[in-house]
C-alpha positions as CSV (number, residue, x, y, z in Angstrom):
1,X,75.0,106.6,-86.6
2,X,76.6,103.2,-85.4
3,X,79.9,101.8,-85.9
4,X,80.1,98.1,-87.2
5,X,82.5,97.0,-84.3
6,X,80.0,98.4,-81.5
7,X,78.2,95.9,-79.3
8,X,74.7,95.7,-78.5
9,X,75.3,97.3,-75.0
10,X,77.2,100.1,-76.7
11,X,74.1,101.1,-78.8
12,X,71.3,100.2,-76.6
13,X,70.6,103.5,-75.1
14,X,71.1,105.4,-78.3
15,X,68.7,103.2,-80.4
16,X,66.2,103.2,-77.4
17,X,66.1,107.0,-77.3
18,X,65.9,107.7,-81.2
19,X,64.1,104.3,-82.0
20,X,66.5,103.7,-84.8
21,X,70.2,103.5,-85.8
22,X,72.2,103.1,-89.0
23,X,75.3,101.0,-89.1
24,X,78.0,102.6,-91.4
25,X,81.1,101.5,-92.9
26,X,84.4,103.6,-92.9
27,X,83.4,105.5,-96.1
28,X,79.8,106.2,-95.1
29,X,78.1,103.2,-96.9
30,X,75.1,101.9,-95.2
31,X,75.8,98.2,-93.8
32,X,72.6,97.8,-92.1
33,X,70.0,99.3,-89.7
34,X,68.9,98.6,-86.1
35,X,65.6,99.6,-84.7
36,X,64.2,99.5,-81.1
37,X,62.2,96.4,-82.0
38,X,65.3,94.5,-83.0
39,X,66.9,95.1,-79.7
40,X,63.8,94.0,-78.0
41,X,63.4,90.8,-80.0
42,X,67.0,90.1,-79.2
43,X,66.3,90.4,-75.6
44,X,63.5,87.8,-75.9
45,X,66.3,85.5,-77.0
46,X,68.3,86.5,-73.9
47,X,71.0,87.8,-76.3
48,X,74.1,89.1,-74.4
49,X,74.9,92.7,-74.5
50,X,78.3,91.9,-75.5
51,X,77.3,90.6,-79.0
52,X,78.3,92.7,-81.9
53,X,75.5,94.9,-83.1
54,X,75.9,93.4,-86.5
55,X,74.4,90.2,-85.2
56,X,70.9,92.0,-84.5
57,X,71.0,94.5,-87.3
58,X,69.1,94.1,-90.6
59,X,71.7,93.4,-93.2
60,X,69.4,94.1,-96.1
61,X,67.8,97.4,-94.9
62,X,65.1,99.3,-96.5
63,X,66.7,102.3,-98.1
64,X,65.4,105.1,-100.4
65,X,67.5,106.5,-103.1
66,X,68.0,110.2,-102.9
67,X,67.2,110.5,-106.6
68,X,63.6,109.2,-106.0
69,X,62.7,112.1,-103.7
70,X,60.8,112.2,-100.5
71,X,57.9,110.2,-101.8
72,X,59.8,106.9,-102.0
73,X,60.9,107.2,-98.4
74,X,57.3,108.0,-97.3
75,X,56.0,105.0,-99.3
76,X,58.5,102.7,-97.6
77,X,57.7,104.0,-94.1
78,X,53.9,103.4,-94.7
79,X,54.2,100.0,-96.5
80,X,56.7,98.4,-94.2
81,X,55.6,100.1,-90.9
82,X,59.1,101.0,-89.8
83,X,60.2,104.0,-87.8
84,X,62.8,105.4,-90.2
85,X,64.4,104.9,-93.6
86,X,67.9,105.7,-94.6
87,X,68.2,107.9,-97.7
88,X,71.3,107.0,-99.7
89,X,73.2,108.3,-102.7
90,X,75.5,105.8,-104.4
91,X,75.1,103.6,-101.3
92,X,76.2,106.2,-98.8
93,X,73.9,107.7,-96.3
94,X,72.9,111.3,-96.9
95,X,69.7,111.6,-94.7
96,X,67.2,109.6,-92.5
97,X,63.5,110.0,-92.9
98,X,61.3,109.2,-90.1
99,X,57.6,108.5,-89.3
100,X,57.4,111.8,-87.6
101,X,58.0,113.6,-90.9
102,X,55.2,111.8,-92.7
103,X,51.6,112.7,-91.7
104,X,49.4,109.7,-91.2
105,X,52.3,107.1,-91.6
106,X,52.4,105.9,-88.0
107,X,50.1,104.1,-85.6
108,X,46.4,105.3,-85.3
109,X,45.6,107.5,-82.3
110,X,45.4,105.4,-79.1
111,X,43.1,105.3,-76.2
112,X,44.3,104.2,-72.7
113,X,42.6,102.4,-69.9
114,X,44.4,102.4,-66.6
115,X,43.2,100.0,-63.8
116,X,43.1,101.5,-60.5
117,X,40.2,99.7,-58.8
118,X,42.3,97.3,-56.5
119,X,42.5,97.6,-52.7
120,X,46.3,97.4,-52.5
121,X,46.2,94.7,-49.8
122,X,49.9,94.0,-50.0
123,X,50.8,97.6,-49.2
124,X,48.7,97.9,-45.9
125,X,48.8,100.0,-43.8
126,X,50.0,102.6,-46.5
127,X,46.7,102.0,-48.5
128,X,44.3,102.0,-45.7
129,X,43.6,105.7,-46.3
130,X,45.2,106.4,-49.8
131,X,44.6,104.0,-52.8
132,X,47.9,102.5,-54.0
133,X,48.0,104.3,-57.4
134,X,47.7,107.6,-55.6
135,X,50.8,107.2,-53.5
136,X,53.5,109.7,-54.3
137,X,56.8,109.0,-56.0
138,X,58.6,112.4,-55.7
139,X,56.3,115.2,-56.7
140,X,53.7,113.0,-58.5
141,X,51.5,110.0,-57.6
142,X,52.1,106.7,-59.3
143,X,49.0,107.1,-61.6
144,X,49.9,110.7,-62.5
145,X,53.2,109.6,-63.6
146,X,51.6,106.9,-65.8
147,X,49.1,109.3,-67.2
148,X,51.8,111.8,-68.1
149,X,53.8,109.2,-69.8
150,X,50.6,108.2,-71.8
151,X,50.0,111.8,-72.8
152,X,53.7,112.1,-74.0
153,X,53.1,109.1,-76.3
154,X,50.2,110.9,-78.0
155,X,47.3,109.5,-75.9
156,X,44.4,112.1,-75.5
157,X,41.6,110.0,-74.0
158,X,42.3,108.0,-70.8
159,X,39.7,106.1,-68.9
160,X,40.4,105.1,-65.2
161,X,38.6,101.9,-64.2
162,X,37.8,102.7,-60.4
163,X,36.3,100.8,-57.5
164,X,38.2,101.1,-54.1
165,X,38.0,104.7,-52.9
166,X,36.9,105.8,-56.3
167,X,36.1,109.4,-55.4
168,X,39.7,109.9,-54.2
169,X,40.8,109.7,-57.9
170,X,38.3,112.3,-59.2
171,X,39.2,114.8,-56.3
172,X,42.9,114.4,-57.2
173,X,42.9,114.1,-61.0
174,X,39.8,115.8,-61.9
175,X,39.2,115.9,-65.8
176,X,42.9,115.3,-66.5
177,X,43.5,118.5,-68.2
178,X,46.5,119.3,-65.9
179,X,48.0,116.1,-67.2
180,X,47.5,116.7,-70.7
181,X,44.6,114.2,-71.3
182,X,40.8,114.0,-71.3
183,X,40.2,111.8,-68.3
184,X,37.0,109.8,-67.9
185,X,36.0,107.4,-65.0
186,X,34.5,103.9,-65.5
187,X,33.1,102.7,-62.3
188,X,33.0,98.9,-61.4
189,X,30.3,98.0,-59.1
190,X,32.2,95.0,-58.2
191,X,35.7,93.9,-59.4
192,X,35.5,92.7,-63.0
193,X,39.4,92.2,-63.3
194,X,41.4,93.7,-66.1
195,X,39.7,92.4,-69.2
196,X,36.2,92.6,-67.8
197,X,36.5,96.2,-66.9
198,X,37.0,97.0,-70.6
199,X,33.4,96.0,-71.2
200,X,32.3,99.1,-69.4
201,X,33.9,101.6,-71.8
202,X,31.1,104.0,-73.0
203,X,32.3,104.0,-76.6
204,X,34.1,101.7,-78.9
205,X,37.7,103.0,-79.5
206,X,38.6,103.5,-83.1
207,X,42.4,103.0,-82.6
208,X,44.6,100.7,-80.5
209,X,43.9,100.5,-76.8
210,X,46.7,100.7,-74.2
211,X,45.6,98.9,-71.0
212,X,47.8,99.2,-67.9
213,X,47.7,98.5,-64.3
214,X,47.7,101.8,-62.4
215,X,50.3,100.7,-59.8
216,X,53.2,100.3,-62.1
217,X,56.2,102.5,-61.9
218,X,58.3,102.5,-65.1
219,X,60.5,104.6,-67.5
220,X,58.9,103.0,-70.5
221,X,58.2,105.3,-73.5
222,X,54.7,104.1,-74.5
223,X,55.4,105.3,-78.0
224,X,57.8,102.4,-78.4
225,X,55.2,99.9,-77.2
226,X,52.7,101.3,-79.6
227,X,55.1,101.2,-82.6
228,X,56.2,97.7,-81.8
229,X,52.5,96.7,-81.8
230,X,51.8,98.5,-85.1
231,X,54.9,97.2,-86.8
232,X,54.0,93.6,-86.0
233,X,50.3,93.9,-86.7
234,X,49.0,91.7,-83.9
235,X,45.7,91.6,-82.2
236,X,47.3,92.0,-78.8
237,X,50.9,93.0,-77.7
238,X,51.8,91.8,-74.1
239,X,54.5,93.8,-72.4
240,X,56.9,91.5,-70.4
241,X,59.8,91.9,-68.1
242,X,62.7,89.3,-67.5
243,X,62.4,87.5,-64.1
244,X,65.4,85.5,-63.0
245,X,64.9,82.6,-60.6
246,X,67.9,80.7,-59.0
247,X,67.2,77.0,-58.7
248,X,68.8,75.9,-55.4
249,X,69.5,72.3,-56.4
250,X,71.3,70.4,-59.2
251,X,69.0,69.9,-62.1
252,X,69.2,66.6,-63.8
253,X,69.2,66.9,-67.6
254,X,68.0,63.6,-69.2
255,X,66.5,61.9,-72.1
256,X,63.9,59.6,-70.8
257,X,65.8,57.6,-68.1
258,X,69.4,58.3,-69.4
259,X,71.1,61.2,-67.4
260,X,73.1,63.6,-69.7
261,X,74.3,66.0,-66.9
262,X,73.8,67.6,-63.7
263,X,73.3,71.3,-64.1
264,X,74.3,72.7,-60.6
265,X,71.9,75.5,-59.3
266,X,71.1,77.0,-62.7
267,X,69.4,80.3,-63.2
268,X,66.2,80.4,-65.1
269,X,65.3,83.4,-67.2
270,X,61.7,84.0,-68.1
271,X,59.6,86.9,-69.4
272,X,56.6,87.5,-67.2
273,X,53.7,89.9,-67.8
274,X,54.3,93.5,-67.0
275,X,50.8,94.5,-66.7
276,X,50.7,96.4,-69.7
277,X,49.0,95.6,-73.1
278,X,48.0,97.1,-76.5
279,X,44.8,95.7,-77.9
280,X,43.3,96.2,-81.3
281,X,39.7,97.6,-81.0
282,X,38.2,94.5,-82.5
283,X,39.5,92.4,-79.6
284,X,36.9,94.0,-77.3
285,X,34.2,91.8,-78.9
286,X,35.7,88.9,-77.0
287,X,34.7,90.4,-73.7
288,X,31.3,89.7,-72.3
289,X,29.4,92.7,-70.8
290,X,29.8,93.2,-67.0
291,X,31.5,89.8,-66.4
292,X,34.6,89.1,-64.6
293,X,37.4,88.3,-67.1
294,X,41.3,88.3,-66.6
295,X,43.7,89.2,-69.3
296,X,45.0,85.6,-69.6
297,X,41.5,84.4,-70.3
298,X,41.1,87.1,-73.1
299,X,44.4,86.2,-74.6
300,X,43.5,82.5,-74.5
301,X,40.3,83.4,-76.4
302,X,42.2,85.4,-79.0
303,X,44.7,82.8,-79.6
304,X,42.1,80.2,-80.0
305,X,40.6,82.2,-82.7
306,X,44.0,82.0,-84.6
307,X,44.8,85.7,-84.1
308,X,48.4,86.7,-83.5
309,X,49.6,87.9,-80.0
310,X,53.1,89.3,-79.6
311,X,55.5,89.9,-76.7
312,X,57.1,93.4,-76.1
313,X,60.1,93.0,-73.8
314,X,60.5,96.0,-71.3
315,X,64.2,96.9,-71.2
316,X,63.5,100.1,-69.0
317,X,63.1,100.3,-65.2
318,X,59.8,98.6,-64.2
319,X,58.5,98.1,-60.7
320,X,55.3,96.4,-59.5
321,X,55.2,97.6,-55.8
322,X,54.3,94.5,-53.7
323,X,55.3,95.5,-50.1
324,X,56.2,98.5,-48.1
325,X,59.8,97.8,-48.3
326,X,59.6,97.7,-52.2
327,X,57.9,101.0,-52.1
328,X,60.7,102.5,-50.1
329,X,63.2,101.1,-52.7
330,X,61.2,102.7,-55.5
331,X,61.1,106.0,-53.7
332,X,64.9,105.9,-53.6
333,X,65.2,104.9,-57.2
334,X,63.0,107.6,-58.7
335,X,63.1,110.4,-56.0
336,X,66.9,110.5,-55.9
337,X,67.6,109.4,-59.5
338,X,69.5,106.3,-58.5
339,X,69.9,103.9,-61.4
340,X,70.6,100.7,-59.4
């Protein structure tokens, strides 16, 4: 339960952990709700963590009256694709019903495809003998951490797209049973890039497809990504991380040839691709068989068809290891529990 005078920063961890929060007045009346998606959409606007939580909450939340029984709450969860619904009696909170309590109300069972075929050139000499995704972070390799996270989000079937040192993955991971999944290997005879490798899947998935690079280290709960994709109903959801760039010069702000101001050494804040996606299975028809195709090309084709593509901001720790020095930094972060 959240207080109306709390800030976004105050409630961030609680809402991210539970996926949902209810803002209550002094006498227990429901003032609004805040879900994980609302916080992430605020992040896309670069909203300050010091903003009052009431600026990002839904002030007209979906609620179920206790007198209507559980069926009303279940109907709202299914119809509006939300994580939770407050149950009220005379406007005051008496319960919260969640997706987990309603069979069949949430996203369809996902499949995952993990891209591990790259040579890891930037991490040489570390990757001369060991593929980058098999480098260890504490007790587990990078790709084992990813697969375990996918399993925790309800993924049962995982495909590994392999090329460089392909046999090393089979030897290390086997059939995936020790990680809680059914693991199958898709072998690229030559690199097909991220989207192109999806054309090699042996069967058409029936539910959403999580696609992720296999060399990412993150704390992200993939269930949050899936729910966000399900709630927004897009063809593709692209995970993004905020990247800040300091411009070392004074930027001229002008209208045509008229100068308005000089913005001295401003900082740019952009969301860049995090190398993680969710695709509806119908999107796979845009991918030609056994042909090189990157995700930007696939997304461009989907947008050209007028299909919606959404952005999911990653607020959790996320690392794309690009150098031996960065790898050492990640080792410290995850092996010691350091949060900096």
